[in-house]
N, C-alpha and C positions, 0 to 999 in steps of 0.2 A: 308385893302391900308399899314399901318403899318410891316406885314408879309414880303408883295412883295417889300417892299424897303430895309428892312432887308435880304430878299434873294438875290437882288441885289448886296449890299455889301459885302454880304458873299461870292456869285459867284466872283466875281473882283478879293478878295484879295487870294481866294482860287485860280484864274486863272491866274493872274502875278505871284504870287508868286509861289507856285506849281511848275508850268508848266513851269514858267521863271527858277526857277531850274535843273528842269529835263535838258532844253533844254543848258543852260553854264556850264553845267557839263556832261554833255553828256549822261544823264540820268544814272547818278549813283548811286547804287541802294540804299546805307546808307543815300547820301546826299538827295536826290529825298526823299524818306520814312519818313527821318526826318525833310524833309518841311514841307510834308503833318500832320504830326502829329502835329508839332509848330504851323503851322496854322489853325487846324481842334481843336484843346486842346483849343485855344484862342477864336475862334470864337463862338465855340456851348455853351460855360458858356458865352462870354459877349453874343451873340445874342441869343441863342436857346431856351429862356423862351419867347421869340417873334415870332419867325419864325419856331419853332424845327430845323432850319439849316438842309433841305431836300440838294437841290442843288441835285438832285439825282432822274429821274423819276423812277425807281428802287424802291427806299425810297420811294415815293410819291403812288407808287405803291402798295407795303404790308402794309404800313401804312392804305391805302383805305379798304382791302382785309383784316386785322384786325380790320376793325370798329372802328378807329379809327380818320375817315376823312370821309367826306361826296363825295360823287361823283363829285359835281360841284366843292368842293375846290380843288379834287384832279386835276382835267382836269384843273384848271388856275393852279396850280404849273408846271403841265408839259410843258405845253405851255409855262409858264414865263423862266421855268428854260430853258432848245432849246435857248429861247431870249437869254437870258444871256449870254448864253456859248459861242455862236456867235456872241456877242458884244464884252467881253472880249477877245475873242479869236483874234480880228481885232486888239483890242488896243496892246496886246500883240506882235502881226504884227508887230504896224508899231511901238513899242519900241525896236525890236531887228532890227528893218529896213531890213525888207522881212518877207516870207511868208514860207523859203525853211524847215523850222523848229519849229511845233509849238508842238510838242511831238503827232503829230497823233497816233492813232492805226493802226496796220497792222499784217498781217499775215507773215511777212518776220520770224520772231523771231523762226516758228514753221515751216518754211519751206513751207508754202502753203499750210500748210493740217488742213483744217476746222474742222475735226472730233475730231484731238488733242488741237487745239485750245477751241472749247466746252467742253473737258475734265477737261482742266485748269479750266476757266471761270465757268464751273459749281462749280468745289470745292471752287475757290475765292469768287464768289458768295455768296455760301451758310455760307463757315464762317463767312463772313461779316454781312448775313441778322440773320441769330442766332444769333449771337453778340448782334445785334443791339434789336432783337425781346424779347431775354431774360434778357437784362440787361435795357429794358425799363418796363417791364411785372409788377414791383412789385414799387410802388410808392417810399417805404424805399429804391429801390437803386438809388435815383434819382439823390443823391450827389455825387455814383462815375460810374453813367452809361457812361457820356459824354466820361471817361478817359477810360473804358472798352472797349468800341465803336473804339477809335480811336486808342486804342494798337492793337486790332484786324485789324485793318486797314493796321495800321503798319507792321504788319507781312503780308497781304496780299499784299500789297506791296513790302515786300523785295523777295520774291517767285512770284511773276506774273512778275514783271517789266523785266521780261529774257526772259520771255516764252512770253505773249501777250503783254507785254508795259502796263498790269494791265488795264482794261476798269471798269467791274463791273457799268457800269452808262454812260447812253445813249447818251445824250446830252453832258457830257464827249469826248466822241466821235466822235459826231458827230459836235461840232465847230471845231475844229481845223480841221478835214476833208473836211470841207466845200472849205478851200482854200489852198489843198492838193490836185492834183489830183492822186496821186498816192492811197493812205488811199482812197477815194471817192468809187471807185468801190468795197469795201468792208466791208467798212461801215453799211450797212445793218445788217451784221452777229454781231457788236458791240450797234447794239441797238436791234434787238430781242433776241437775247440771254438773256441778263441780265434780262429782263423783263421777258420771260418765266420760268427764275430760278427763280428770284423771286416772282410772283407769286405762281410757286409750293413749295416754301420754307413757304412761309406764310400759304399755305391751310396746311401744315402741322405743322406748327407751331399752329392753331387753331386745328387741330386734337389731340395735345397733350396738350392744355390749357384745352378742354374739359374737358379730359381725368382726368386733373388734380382738376378739379373742386368737 
């Protein structure tokens, strides 16, 4: 229970401050990436030891696929993540006095080209996934793992914000899209692709890890 309460609180701060800053600054790349980095670093070290700070079904999936989480716990995490993102996106809409802009993901940035979006998200997801997997692979990296992970995410956002709005998180895409018709029609792309590429990255990591023993 403590893990899910921690994930709830972590998601609340992430949605309100990260998405809120993106909306208020009209998705300024530097401001949005900085807000994300500050929130993630603070909370990763604050409640990471309690819940691991997933808040992303793709993260939970590859943690499971690298044998660090049981299947039942992974399912509970993924369901909770979607629920929390929906609820806090609703709260953010109330705070912003409307749901016209909740920083949903869309294909407008790549002129509706799904293949270009997929290529972009493949690159972004792989950078994110490998940074996390390699940083957490050895216990001696624990003191700096959070910093490495979230610096890599900042880099991912600085590039991805202008191309896809940066998904790499199915729940992050689904929550805001649920309240915006223009985004809901293509949200399946932002759910399926990160999960597929996270799974492939986990499998590749398992290959390298086995070889390294």
